[in-house]
C-alpha positions in Angstrom: 95.7 119.6 70.4 96.1 122.6 72.1 99.1 124.7 71.2 101.5 126.8 72.8 104.8 128.6 71.5 107.8 129.3 73.0 107.1 132.8 73.1 103.8 132.3 75.1 105.2 129.1 76.7 108.1 131.1 78.2 105.9 134.1 79.3 103.4 132.0 81.4 106.6 130.8 83.0 107.9 134.2 83.8 104.9 135.4 85.4 105.2 132.7 88.1 109.0 132.7 88.6 109.4 136.7 88.8 111.0 137.4 92.1 111.7 134.2 93.2 108.5 132.4 93.5 108.0 129.1 91.4 110.4 126.1 91.6 111.2 126.0 87.7 109.9 122.7 87.6 106.6 123.5 88.4 106.5 126.1 87.0 107.7 124.2 83.7 104.8 122.1 84.3 101.9 124.5 85.2 103.0 126.2 81.7 102.9 123.6 79.1 99.3 122.3 78.1 98.1 118.5 78.1 98.1 117.2 74.4 94.6 116.8 73.8 94.2 114.1 70.9 91.9 111.6 71.5 90.4 113.1 74.9 91.0 109.5 76.7 93.2 107.8 78.3 95.4 106.4 75.2 96.6 110.5 75.6 99.1 109.1 78.2 102.0 107.3 76.6 104.3 107.2 79.4 104.0 106.4 82.9 107.1 107.6 85.8 106.5 105.6 89.2 108.8 107.4 91.5 108.1 105.3 94.9 109.7 106.6 98.1 110.3 105.7 101.4 108.2 105.3 104.9 106.0 108.2 105.1 102.9 108.4 106.2 99.9 110.9 105.0 99.2 112.9 108.1 103.1 112.6 108.6 103.4 114.4 105.0 99.9 116.1 104.3 98.1 116.4 107.4 98.0 120.3 108.3 97.4 120.6 104.3 94.7 122.8 102.7 91.0 120.5 101.8 92.3 117.1 102.7 91.0 114.9 105.1 93.7 115.1 107.8 93.9 116.6 111.1 90.7 119.0 111.0 88.9 115.4 109.8 85.1 115.9 111.2 84.0 112.7 112.0 87.7 111.0 113.5 87.4 107.5 114.6 86.6 107.0 118.1 88.7 105.0 120.4 88.1 102.0 122.7 88.2 104.8 125.6 85.8 107.5 124.2 88.8 109.5 123.0 89.1 110.5 119.0 91.8 108.9 117.1 94.4 111.7 117.5 94.9 110.7 121.7 97.2 108.0 121.5 98.5 106.5 124.8 101.5 104.6 125.9 99.2 102.0 128.1 97.8 104.1 131.1 99.3 107.0 130.5 98.1 110.6 129.3 97.5 111.0 125.7 99.8 111.7 122.9 98.9 114.1 120.5 100.1 114.8 116.5 102.6 117.6 116.9 105.5 119.0 114.7 108.7 118.1 113.6 109.9 121.5 113.1 112.7 121.1 110.9 114.1 123.8 111.3 114.5 124.4 115.0 115.2 120.6 115.4 116.6 117.9 114.2 113.9 116.5 112.6 114.5 116.2 109.2 117.1 113.7 110.2 115.5 111.5 112.8 115.5 107.8 113.0 113.8 105.2 111.6 110.7 103.9 113.8 109.7 100.4 114.1 107.7 100.0 110.9 107.3 95.7 111.2 104.3 93.7 110.1 101.3 94.2 112.4 101.3 91.2 113.9 105.5 90.7 114.3 107.7 91.4 117.6 104.9 91.3 120.3 102.2 93.4 118.3 99.0 92.3 118.5 97.1 92.3 115.2 93.7 92.6 116.6 94.5 95.5 118.6 95.8 97.2 116.1 92.1 97.2 114.2 91.2 98.8 117.5 93.9 101.5 116.3 95.1 102.5 119.5 98.2 101.3 120.0 100.7 103.6 118.0 102.0 104.8 121.2 102.5 101.8 122.4 103.9 100.2 119.5 105.6 102.6 117.4 106.8 104.9 120.1 105.8 108.6 121.2 107.6 109.8 117.9 105.5 108.3 115.6 102.7 110.9 116.3 105.4 113.6 114.7 104.4 115.6 111.4 105.7 118.1 108.9 104.2 121.3 107.5 104.2 123.0 104.6 107.8 124.8 105.7 109.2 121.5 106.2 108.3 120.1 102.8 107.0 123.4 100.8 108.3 121.8 97.0 105.3 118.8 97.9 102.8 121.3 99.1 103.4 123.0 96.0 103.1 119.9 94.1 99.8 119.0 96.0 98.7 122.4 95.5 99.8 122.5 91.9 98.3 119.1 90.7 96.3 115.7 92.4 96.8 114.7 95.8 95.1 111.3 96.7 93.7 111.0 100.4 92.5 107.7 100.2 95.6 106.2 99.0 96.6 103.1 101.4 100.4 101.2 101.4 99.1 97.6 100.4 100.0 96.2 104.0 100.4 97.5 107.7 104.1 96.2 107.3 107.7 96.9 105.5 109.5 98.0 102.3 109.6 95.1 101.0 106.4 93.1 100.6 104.4 96.8 99.9 106.9 97.5 96.6 106.4 93.6 95.8 102.4 94.8 95.5 103.2 97.8 93.1 105.8 95.1 91.0 103.6 92.1 91.0 100.4 92.8 92.2 101.0 90.4 95.2 103.9 89.6 98.1 103.0 86.0 97.4 99.4 85.3 99.2 97.6 85.8 96.3 99.7 83.3 94.3 99.9 80.0 97.1 102.9 81.3 98.8 102.5 82.2 102.1 106.5 82.5 103.2 107.5 84.9 105.3 107.8 87.5 101.9 104.8 87.5 102.5 104.5 90.5 105.6 108.6 90.7 106.1 111.7 92.3 104.6 113.2 88.9 103.3 116.2 89.3 100.7 119.7 88.6 100.1 121.3 91.1 102.0 122.4 92.8 99.0 121.7 96.7 98.6 122.9 97.3 95.5 121.8 96.8 92.1 125.1 94.9 91.4 124.1 91.8 90.4 127.2 89.8 91.2 126.6 90.8 94.5 123.4 88.7 95.0 123.9 85.5 97.8 123.9 82.6 95.3 122.0 80.4 98.6 118.6 82.7 98.1 116.0 81.3 96.7 114.3 83.4 94.1 110.9 83.7 94.2 108.5 82.2 91.3 105.5 84.0 90.5 105.8 86.5 87.6 106.5 90.0 87.7 104.8 92.9 85.9 107.5 93.6 84.0 108.0 90.2 82.5 104.2 90.8 81.3 105.0 94.2 79.8 108.2 92.4 78.1 106.3 89.6 76.5 103.7 92.1 75.0 105.9 94.2 73.9 105.3 97.3 75.9 109.1 99.3 76.4 109.7 99.8 80.3 112.6 100.2 82.6 113.9 100.5 86.0 116.6 104.0 86.7 118.6 102.7 89.5 122.2 103.6 90.4 124.7 101.3 92.1 123.1 102.4 95.5 119.6 101.3 95.5 119.1 100.7 98.8 118.1 97.2 97.7 114.6 99.0 97.0 114.2 97.2 93.5 112.1 94.1 94.4 112.6 92.8 91.1 116.3 91.1 92.2 114.3 89.3 94.7 112.5 87.2 91.9 114.7 83.7 90.1 113.7 85.8 86.4 116.2 88.2 87.6 118.9 86.7 89.1 122.1 85.1 87.9 121.2 86.6 84.2 123.1 87.5 81.4 124.4 90.9 81.1 123.2 90.9 77.6 119.2 89.4 78.3 116.4 92.6 77.6 115.6 91.7 81.4 119.0 92.6 82.5 118.8 95.7 81.1 116.2 96.9 81.9 115.3 95.4 85.1 118.9 95.4 86.6 121.1 97.7 85.2 122.5 100.7 86.9 122.2 103.6 84.9 125.5 105.0 83.5 128.4 106.9 85.5 127.2 105.0 88.7 129.7 102.5 90.4 130.7 101.5 93.5 133.4 103.7 93.9 131.1 106.9 93.7 128.0 105.3 95.6 129.1 106.6 98.6 128.7 110.2 97.6 126.1 109.9 95.2 123.6 113.0 94.6 121.6 111.1 92.7 122.9 112.8 89.5 123.7 109.8 87.7 119.7 108.8 87.7 118.4 111.7 86.8 120.8 111.9 84.0 120.1 108.7 82.3 116.3 109.5 82.8 117.0 112.8 81.2 119.5 111.6 78.2 116.0 109.0 77.2 113.7 112.0 77.2 116.0 114.2 75.5 116.5 111.3 72.8 112.7 110.2 72.3 113.4 106.7 74.6 111.7 107.3 77.5 110.1 104.2 78.4 106.1 103.1 78.0 106.7 102.2 82.1 109.5 103.7 84.2 110.3 102.6 87.4 112.8 104.9 89.7 114.6 103.6 92.7 116.0 106.3 94.5 120.0 106.0 96.4 119.1 105.5 99.9 120.2 109.5 100.7 117.0 110.5 98.0 114.6 107.7 99.1 113.3 110.0 102.1 113.4 106.9 104.9 114.7 108.2 107.9 117.4 109.5 108.3 117.2 110.2 104.6 116.0 113.7 104.7 112.4 115.1 102.7 114.7 117.8 101.0 117.2 115.4 99.1 113.5 113.8 98.1 112.2 116.7 96.9 115.6 117.6 95.3 115.1 114.2 92.8 111.5 114.5 92.2 112.2 118.4 91.1 115.1 117.3 88.9 112.8 114.0 87.7 110.0 116.7 87.1 112.5 119.2 85.3 113.7 116.1 82.7 110.1 115.7 81.8 109.5 119.0 81.7 112.4 119.8 78.9 111.1 118.2 75.8 107.2 119.7 76.2 105.9 117.1 73.4 107.0 114.0 76.0 105.4 116.5 79.0 102.2 116.7 77.4 102.1 112.8 77.5 103.3 112.1 80.1 102.3 110.9 84.1 104.5 111.2 86.8 103.1 109.3 90.4 105.2 110.0 93.3 103.9 107.8 96.2 105.0 106.0 99.6 105.5 102.2 99.8 105.2 102.4 103.7 104.4 104.7 106.7 107.7 103.6 108.4 105.7 104.3 112.0 104.4 107.4 111.5 100.5 107.5 112.7 97.7 108.1 110.5 94.2 108.7 111.8 92.1 106.8 109.3 92.3 103.2 109.5 91.9 101.2 106.5 89.4 98.5 104.8 90.1 95.3 105.9 88.7 91.9 104.9 86.4 89.8 106.9 88.1 86.5 107.3 85.4 84.8 108.6 81.6 85.7 110.2 82.9 87.0 113.5 85.4 90.0 111.4 82.0 90.7 109.5 81.4 89.5 105.8 82.4 90.3 102.4 80.2 89.7 99.1 84.1 89.3 97.0 86.1 86.4 97.8 89.0 87.1 100.0 91.5 84.3 99.0 95.2 85.8 99.0 93.8 88.4 102.2 95.4 86.0 104.9 98.3 85.3 106.5 98.3 83.2 109.1 94.4 84.2 109.9 95.5 87.9 109.8 93.5 90.2 107.4 96.0 91.8 105.4 94.9 94.3 103.5 94.7 97.6 103.3 97.5 99.1 105.4 98.4 102.7 106.8 97.2 106.0 104.4 100.6 107.2 102.1 101.2 109.9 100.3 100.8 110.3 96.6 100.6 112.7 94.0 99.7 112.6 90.9 101.7 115.0 88.6 100.6 115.4 85.0 98.9 117.8 82.2 95.7 116.4 82.7 95.9 116.5 87.0 96.2 120.2 87.1 94.7 122.7 89.2 94.9 121.7 93.2 92.6 118.6 93.2 92.4 116.0 96.0 90.7 112.6 94.5 89.6 110.2 97.9 89.0 107.1 96.1 90.4 104.5 97.7 93.5 103.3 96.0 96.6 101.1 96.9 99.9 100.3 95.8 98.3 98.1 93.2 96.3 100.4 91.7 98.8 101.6 90.1 99.3 98.3 88.0 95.1 98.5 87.5 96.6 101.9 85.5 98.9 100.4 83.8 96.5 97.9 83.0 94.0 100.2 81.7 96.2 102.0 79.5 98.3 99.2 77.7 96.2 96.5 78.1 98.6 93.8 79.9 96.2 92.5 82.8 98.3 91.6 86.0 96.4 88.6 87.7 98.0 88.2 90.6 96.0 91.2 92.6 93.7 89.5 94.5 90.0 89.3 93.7 89.2 91.9 97.1 92.1 93.8 96.6 90.8 94.7 92.6 87.1 95.0 94.1 87.9 97.5 96.5 90.4 100.0 95.0 90.1 101.9 92.2 92.6 102.4 89.1 93.3 105.6 89.3 91.2 106.9 85.9 89.1 109.2 88.4 92.6 111.2 89.0 92.6 112.2 85.4 90.4 114.7 83.1 91.6 113.7 79.4 89.0 115.5 77.8 88.9 119.3 79.5 92.1 119.2 81.4 92.7 122.5 83.4 94.2 125.4 81.5 93.1 128.1 84.1 95.5 130.8 85.4 98.3 130.0 87.5 99.3 130.5 90.9 102.9 131.8 92.3 104.4 128.7 94.2 107.7 128.9 96.9 111.2 128.7 95.9 113.3 125.4 96.4 115.9 126.9 96.0 117.5 126.5 99.3 116.3 123.4 100.7 119.4 121.0 100.9 121.8 123.5 102.8 118.0 124.4 105.0 118.4 121.0 105.9 122.0 120.7 106.0 121.6 123.1 108.9 118.5 121.5 110.7 120.9 117.8 111.0 123.0 120.5 113.6 119.7 121.3 115.4 118.5 119.6 118.7 116.4 116.2 118.8 112.6 117.0 118.9 110.8 116.5 122.1 107.5 115.0 122.3 105.4 118.3 123.3 103.6 117.8 127.1 100.7 118.4 127.1 99.7 118.5 123.2 97.4 120.6 121.3 95.5 119.1 118.2 97.2 120.6 114.9 94.9 122.7 112.4 95.0 122.3 108.5 95.1 125.5 106.3 91.9 127.2 105.6 89.6 126.5 103.1 88.7 124.0 100.0 89.7 122.6 97.3 88.1 120.9 93.8 87.8 117.3 94.4 86.9 114.7 91.3 84.0 112.4 91.3 83.8 109.4 93.4 81.9 106.0 92.4 80.4 106.3 95.8 76.5 105.9 97.0 76.3 104.4 100.3 73.9 104.0 103.0 73.4 101.9 105.9 70.3 101.5 107.9 69.4 100.0 111.4 66.5 97.9 112.9 66.1 95.3 115.7 65.8 91.7 114.4 65.4 88.8 116.5 69.1 88.0 116.7 70.1 91.6 118.1 70.3 95.0 116.3 70.8 94.3 112.0 72.9 96.3 110.0 72.0 96.4 106.2 74.9 97.7 104.2 73.5 99.1 100.8 76.2 100.1 98.0 73.8 102.0 95.0 77.5 103.1 93.6 79.6 101.6 90.9 82.4 100.3 93.2 83.2 97.5 95.9 82.7 99.6 99.0 84.2 98.5 102.7 82.4 99.5 105.7 84.2 99.9 109.1 81.7 99.1 112.2 83.1 100.3 115.9 81.5 99.5 118.9 81.9 101.8 121.6 84.1 101.2 124.6 85.9 98.0 122.2 83.6 95.2 123.8 83.3 93.7 120.7 84.3 94.3 117.0 84.9 96.0 114.5 83.9 94.5 112.2 84.3 94.7 108.6 81.7 94.7 105.3 82.7 94.7 101.7 79.6 95.8 99.7 79.9 95.4 96.0 78.0 97.7 93.6 74.4 97.9 93.5 73.9 95.0 96.2 72.9 95.2 99.9 74.2 92.9 102.6 72.5 92.9 106.2 74.2 91.5 109.5 74.2 91.1 113.0 77.6 91.4 114.2 79.1 89.2 115.8 79.0 88.9 119.4 77.4 92.5 119.5 76.0 92.5 123.4 72.5 92.5 123.5 70.7 95.5 125.1 71.7 98.9 124.7 74.4 99.6 121.7 76.4 102.3 120.0 78.1 101.7 116.8 79.8 103.8 114.1 80.3 103.1 111.0 83.3 104.4 108.7 83.2 104.4 104.7 85.3 106.3 102.2 85.6 110.0 102.0 84.7 110.8 105.8 81.1 108.5 105.4 79.6 108.2 108.9 76.8 106.3 110.5 76.4 106.1 114.4 73.7 103.8 115.6 72.5 104.4 119.4 69.6 102.5 121.3 68.5 100.5 124.0 67.8 97.5 122.1 64.3 97.4 121.3 61.9 98.5 118.3 62.5 101.7 118.0 62.0 104.6 114.6 63.7 103.2 111.3 65.3 105.9 109.6 66.3 104.9 106.2 68.1 107.0 103.8 68.6 107.3 100.1 69.6 110.0 97.5 67.4 112.2 94.8 69.5 113.5 92.6 71.4 116.3 94.5 68.5 116.1 97.5 69.1 113.6 101.0 65.5 111.6 101.1 65.3 110.3 104.9 62.5 107.8 105.2 61.3 107.6 108.8 58.8 105.2 110.2 57.3 103.8 113.4 57.1 99.9 113.8 56.1 100.0 117.6 52.4 100.1 118.8 52.7 103.2 120.9 53.4 107.4 118.9 57.0 108.8 119.0 58.5 111.9 118.3 61.9 112.3 116.7 64.1 115.2 116.4 66.1 116.2 113.3 68.8 118.9 113.4 71.9 119.6 111.4 75.3 119.1 113.2 77.2 121.2 110.4 76.5 123.0 107.1 74.1 124.7 106.2 70.3 122.7 106.2 67.7 121.7 108.0 66.4 123.8 110.3 65.9 121.9 113.5 62.2 120.7 113.4 60.3 117.6 115.3 58.6 114.9 113.2 55.8 113.3 114.9 54.7 109.8 113.8 51.7 107.7 114.8 51.9 103.5 114.6 53.0 102.6 111.4 53.4 105.8 110.0 56.2 106.4 107.1 56.8 110.1 106.3 59.7 111.6 103.4 61.7 114.4 104.9 64.4 115.8 102.2 67.0 117.6 102.5 69.0 119.9 100.2 72.9 119.8 100.3 74.2 121.4 97.0 74.7 125.0 99.0 76.8 122.8 101.1 78.5 121.2 97.8 76.7 118.1 98.5 77.9 117.1 102.1 76.1 116.6 104.8 75.8 115.8 108.5 72.5 114.9 110.4 71.3 113.7 114.2 68.3 112.2 115.0 67.1 111.8 118.0 64.4 110.7 120.2 63.6 112.6 123.3 64.0 111.0 126.8 65.2 107.5 125.1 69.1 106.6 124.1 67.8 106.9 120.7 70.1 108.5 118.4 71.2 108.4 114.4 74.0 110.4 112.9 74.2 110.7 108.8 77.2 112.2 107.5 79.3 112.4 104.1 78.9 113.4 101.1 76.6 112.8 98.2 78.1 111.9 94.9 76.7 113.7 91.3 78.4 112.5 89.1 80.8 115.8 88.5 83.3 117.5 90.2 83.0 119.0 93.8 84.6 120.5 96.5 85.9 119.0 99.2 84.4 118.5 102.8 84.5 122.6 104.1 84.4 121.2 107.6 88.1 120.6 107.2 90.4 123.8 107.9 87.3 126.1 108.4 87.9 128.8 110.4 86.1 129.5 113.6 
């Protein structure tokens, strides 16, 4: 266990807060070391979950250093051949991501965009699979994003702790079903309830915490919530909420939490209102009653093992609520935790977002294949279909994990969703959530990769920006003119540099060969977690297809309805994994990749009856130098590519002169050890 005297703590803190460089809450959190007792997950005694509203990952963090944002070197290519950034109104000019300047415009208080279920109100869920309908369905403002100057506290948190750039909301739709995934592991589909609440906002219209305002004719949902499971297991938990909770506590929609005796422990924990908050002062809330109640429990040694924090509307970050108000709330929650060092040393604060509103994010979600036309899955997809449309996952949303074990400005790129938070609670407290579907449980992680309990980061601390004027600045911004979409647009750039990256459980490959039924793809998973491969055909004549492969398994398939003859396919996977295959529909050189420690091994073979020559070159990173590889009929050759010098990132191309044959292999070799983020992101050209 680390010992830190009050004098040493104050010296470390004052070094960072000199000249107003550091928000006090972040400075205090950085200055306090973890308590290493067991060096395991057991050292974490408290999990605090602050789920905010309606922001996409690229919308908040697309320009952040070292994450998969606007400098992604391997973005999806749309049906018209343009990169995913170039979203068009049907038949119109492309709209690119653009800065929503909260100082020069009123972007901070812009109105909410369409954020309905992807198949609702005239939207074509199948078109969303092509991912080219952001502007037609959400409007041109969907492409707007913020920068560090707009949300400095959240960027500072990401730089000081750990940001997750593979975290998706649970479904492409609105608040209520997404929050049900956080609180229950399901929106109903996995427990046999396929009502409208599975994908839409269905509630009784009571957007307060006042149970007396519940509508008696509303039929409460009847599957078991995770809060009930914690209660039964004797795990202390609580929902912190004021009178105004914007309807964001989904427990109020469940029969067990309606028409309750106020003496019922479930009422006090799940529906009670913090002291001082009432109907008379709700309209002018500053969230201070919520913060005071939380801080009192921290101070008095009563912080529950699991806490959900539900913000009043002005602090929820739901457009028109400003990001700065949310930053203010997050800062005060962190202040309350770090005010008691012995509590902070045993606590994790998770800040995530229920859904993306209508804001653009460039990374398409993994989806389950419901039938052979969509691909294949080695995992049961029960509970992942709504009227024939695949449900999970949704759009990427921000997720920052703030704790003594996540310090250091890390990025974790494992695939997560809201049920991953429940999986973390499962792992820590031993209370299972059977509502999570088999497919979702297989393809999303449990968040434990985010933490380093054995050797938590205790390195030198960095100076961070002040947060003192956030609220005043947002008030001034509200008086500015509305944001305007720039024409023509320009692709935004990310901040330069890398950040440390957590080890991931992936070891993936894809091989292609010409079979009797057309092009066949073999999806190889030598990793420790299931993975989903998204396959796209140039021009969108068919597909996309989705392949879920269990760890230690291979899945081979000929994509349904892929036209015979010439082909051009792109296969996307986690953490920037990419394979591209192009050819003419007849036998061609075979390229198979494997991993040998820190080396990428290419096996090249010639199944044809004539000699062939293949050109190998690096499209990015350092090695190898271009080379020509000649293969006699039936011959095999091995090429070893050393990738350690580029932090184990690679991007290779193989072509056959005089033909359409092309293979591209790009991604990251995992070694079981921490690494660095993709050096092609944020590179200064």
